C-alpha positions as CSV (number, residue, x, y, z in Angstrom):
1,M,286.9,274.3,148.5
2,T,288.0,273.5,152.1
3,K,284.7,275.1,153.6
4,S,282.6,272.9,151.3
5,A,284.5,269.8,152.2
6,V,284.2,270.4,155.8
7,F,280.4,271.3,155.4
8,F,280.0,268.0,153.4
9,A,281.8,265.9,156.0
10,F,279.5,267.4,158.8
11,L,276.4,266.4,156.7
12,L,277.8,262.9,156.3
13,S,278.6,262.5,159.9
14,L,274.9,263.5,160.8
15,A,273.6,260.9,158.3
16,L,275.7,258.2,159.9
17,V,274.7,259.2,163.4
18,S,271.0,259.2,162.4
19,A,271.4,255.8,160.8
20,K,273.0,254.4,163.9
21,T,270.4,256.0,166.1
22,E,267.6,254.5,164.2
23,R,269.2,251.1,164.3
24,F,269.8,251.4,168.0
25,G,266.2,252.1,168.6
26,F,265.3,248.6,167.4
27,E,268.0,246.7,169.2
28,T,266.0,246.9,172.5
29,E,263.0,245.0,171.4
30,D,261.2,242.8,173.9
31,K,259.1,239.7,173.3
32,N,256.3,241.0,175.5
33,V,255.9,244.2,173.4
34,V,253.4,243.9,170.6
35,H,254.0,246.1,167.5
36,L,251.0,247.8,166.5
37,D,249.9,249.4,163.2
38,Y,246.6,250.6,161.7
39,K,245.7,247.2,160.6
40,N,245.8,245.4,163.9
41,I,245.4,248.0,166.6
42,T,241.7,247.8,166.8
43,D,241.4,244.1,166.9
44,T,244.3,243.7,169.2
45,T,243.9,246.5,171.8
46,Y,240.3,247.8,171.8
47,D,238.8,244.6,173.5
48,T,241.4,244.1,176.3
49,P,243.4,246.4,178.6
50,F,246.5,247.5,176.7
51,V,249.4,249.9,177.4
52,V,250.7,251.5,174.1
53,L,253.8,253.5,173.6
54,F,253.9,256.0,170.8
55,F,257.6,256.5,169.8
56,A,260.1,257.5,167.2
57,P,263.2,255.4,166.7
58,W,265.4,258.5,166.3
59,C,264.2,260.1,169.5
60,P,266.8,260.2,172.2
61,H,264.0,260.3,175.1
62,C,262.5,257.3,173.3
63,M,265.8,255.4,173.3
64,A,266.5,256.2,177.0
65,F,262.9,255.0,178.0
66,R,263.0,251.8,176.0
67,P,264.8,249.6,178.5
68,T,262.4,250.8,181.3
69,Y,259.4,250.3,179.0
70,N,260.6,246.6,178.3
71,K,261.0,246.0,181.9
72,F,257.4,247.2,182.5
73,A,256.2,244.9,179.7
74,D,257.9,241.9,181.3
75,A,256.2,242.9,184.7
76,M,252.8,243.2,183.0
77,A,253.4,239.8,181.4
78,E,253.9,238.2,184.8
79,Q,250.8,240.2,186.1
80,G,248.9,238.6,183.3
81,D,245.8,240.9,182.8
82,I,247.3,243.8,180.8
83,Q,249.2,243.7,177.6
84,V,251.8,246.0,176.3
85,G,252.6,247.3,172.8
86,D,254.1,250.1,170.8
87,V,253.5,252.2,167.7
88,D,256.4,253.5,165.5
89,C,255.1,257.0,164.6
90,T,257.6,257.3,161.8
91,T,255.7,254.6,159.9
92,Q,252.2,255.1,161.4
93,L,251.6,258.7,160.7
94,Y,247.8,258.0,160.6
95,L,247.8,256.7,164.1
96,Q,250.0,259.5,165.4
97,D,247.6,262.1,164.2
98,L,244.5,260.1,165.2
99,F,245.6,260.1,168.7
100,G,246.9,263.6,168.8
101,I,250.5,262.7,169.6
102,M,252.5,265.9,170.3
103,Q,255.6,264.6,171.8
104,Y,257.7,261.4,172.0
105,P,257.5,259.2,173.9
106,T,253.8,259.1,174.8
107,V,252.3,256.3,176.7
108,F,248.4,255.5,176.6
109,L,246.3,253.0,178.6
110,F,243.4,251.6,176.4
111,I,240.7,250.3,178.6
112,E,236.9,249.9,178.5
113,G,236.5,251.9,175.3
114,M,238.6,254.7,176.7
115,F,242.2,255.9,176.5
116,Y,244.3,257.7,179.2
117,E,247.6,259.4,178.9
118,Y,250.4,258.4,181.3
119,P,251.4,261.6,183.2
120,G,254.0,260.2,185.6
121,Q,257.6,259.6,185.8
122,R,259.1,256.9,183.6
123,R,259.6,254.2,186.2
124,V,258.3,250.7,186.2
125,K,256.8,250.9,189.7
126,D,255.0,254.2,188.9
127,M,253.6,253.0,185.6
128,T,252.5,249.7,187.3
129,A,250.6,251.6,190.0
130,W,249.0,253.8,187.4
131,V,247.6,251.0,185.2
132,N,246.4,249.2,188.3
133,G,244.0,251.9,189.2
134,G,245.8,255.2,189.2
135,Y,244.4,256.2,185.7
136,K,240.9,256.4,187.3
137,D,241.8,259.8,188.7
138,Q,242.1,261.2,185.1
139,E,239.6,262.0,182.5
140,G,239.9,259.7,179.5
141,K,238.8,260.0,176.0
142,P,236.9,257.6,173.8
143,L,238.9,255.4,171.6
144,P,238.8,256.7,168.1
145,E,237.5,254.6,165.1
146,V,240.3,253.4,162.9
147,S,239.7,253.1,159.2
148,E,242.2,251.1,157.3
149,T,241.1,252.8,153.9
150,A,241.6,256.1,155.4
151,A,244.9,255.1,157.0
152,A,246.3,253.8,153.9
153,R,245.3,256.8,151.8
154,Y,246.5,259.1,154.6
155,S,249.9,257.3,155.0
156,S,250.5,257.6,151.3
157,I,249.9,261.2,151.2
158,K,251.9,261.9,154.2
159,M,254.8,259.8,153.2
160,F,254.8,261.5,149.8
161,T,254.9,264.9,151.5
162,K,257.6,263.8,153.8
163,Y,259.9,262.4,151.1
164,A,259.2,265.5,149.0
165,Y,260.2,267.7,151.7
166,T,263.4,265.7,152.3
167,I,264.3,265.9,148.7
168,L,263.6,269.7,148.7
169,I,266.0,270.1,151.8
170,A,268.7,267.9,150.2
171,A,268.5,270.0,147.0
172,L,268.9,273.2,148.9
173,V,271.9,271.8,150.8
174,L,273.5,270.6,147.7
175,G,272.9,274.1,146.1
176,V,274.6,275.7,149.1
177,I,277.5,273.3,148.9
178,G,277.7,273.9,145.1
179,A,277.5,277.7,145.6
180,I,280.3,277.7,148.2
181,A,282.5,275.4,146.0
182,Y,281.9,277.8,143.1
183,F,282.8,281.0,144.8
184,S,285.7,279.4,146.7
185,Y,287.2,278.3,143.3
186,F,286.9,281.7,141.5
187,R,288.0,283.4,144.6
188,T,291.2,281.3,144.6
189,M,291.7,282.0,140.9
190,A,291.3,285.7,141.4
191,L,293.7,285.8,144.2
192,S,296.2,283.7,142.2
193,R,296.0,286.2,139.3
194,K,296.3,289.1,141.5
195,G,299.4,287.7,143.1
196,L,300.9,286.9,139.6
197,K,300.5,290.5,138.5
198,F,301.9,291.8,141.7
199,Q,304.9,289.6,141.1
200,K,305.4,290.8,137.6
201,G,305.1,294.5,138.8
202,M,307.8,293.9,141.3
203,K,310.1,292.5,138.7
204,Y,309.6,295.3,136.3
205,E,310.2,298.0,139.0
206,Q,313.3,296.0,140.1
207,I,314.7,296.1,136.5
208,K,314.0,299.8,136.1
209,Q,315.9,300.4,139.5
210,F,318.7,298.2,138.3
211,A,319.0,300.0,134.9
212,A,319.0,303.3,136.6
213,S,321.9,302.4,138.9
214,I,324.2,301.6,136.0
215,P,326.2,304.8,134.9
216,C,326.0,305.2,131.3
217,D,326.3,308.3,129.0
218,D,324.8,306.7,125.9
219,E,321.0,306.8,126.2
220,N,320.7,304.0,123.6
221,A,322.9,301.5,125.4
222,F,320.1,299.3,126.4
223,L,318.4,299.2,123.1
224,R,318.7,296.4,120.6
225,P,321.6,296.7,118.3
226,D,319.3,297.1,115.2
227,L,317.5,300.1,116.9
228,A,320.5,301.9,118.2
């Protein structure tokens, strides 16, 4: 039972840390960062230069990068000709796959019908130099067409798969906890019974030794009177 309790406490701590991490990821928002999804990304970003961060709220690298990205957004707001936004990949699975996101965080520049992936260090001055012309040394890709109908259907299927997988993992974890508790209980009961039998055996042997140590000529001395 002790092992199962410790294991359950460990899982609970992970859940609390995950919840705190996700909340922390949204505490560093900036007024100059536009939140994008499959409904507004085309109209918002395809006709004007736009820097877009693809991130996950639980990602430690994203959380570490967020303050720098916010400072970069403020710098771009002062510059005035480039806008800044972000995409939460945990809710925008369609966009994540559409743009081929393989790691978090990933930064793209949308400009003139093309998009370019930022390859440099996550510093404001480096990103500023990149969006102001450094990207031209790279080979871009055409901006993909975003279909709201396909996105809605895709997101529903992906979310169902995600939650089904989560439920399966939770069921397996609970099964393991139950198995540990079950075997721990019966192991404890078995050891208790074995110890009890051992104690009874010791008492019986002690009685035999005590009876043997008493000098007596009558072999029936220790029998009940009605059986003597």
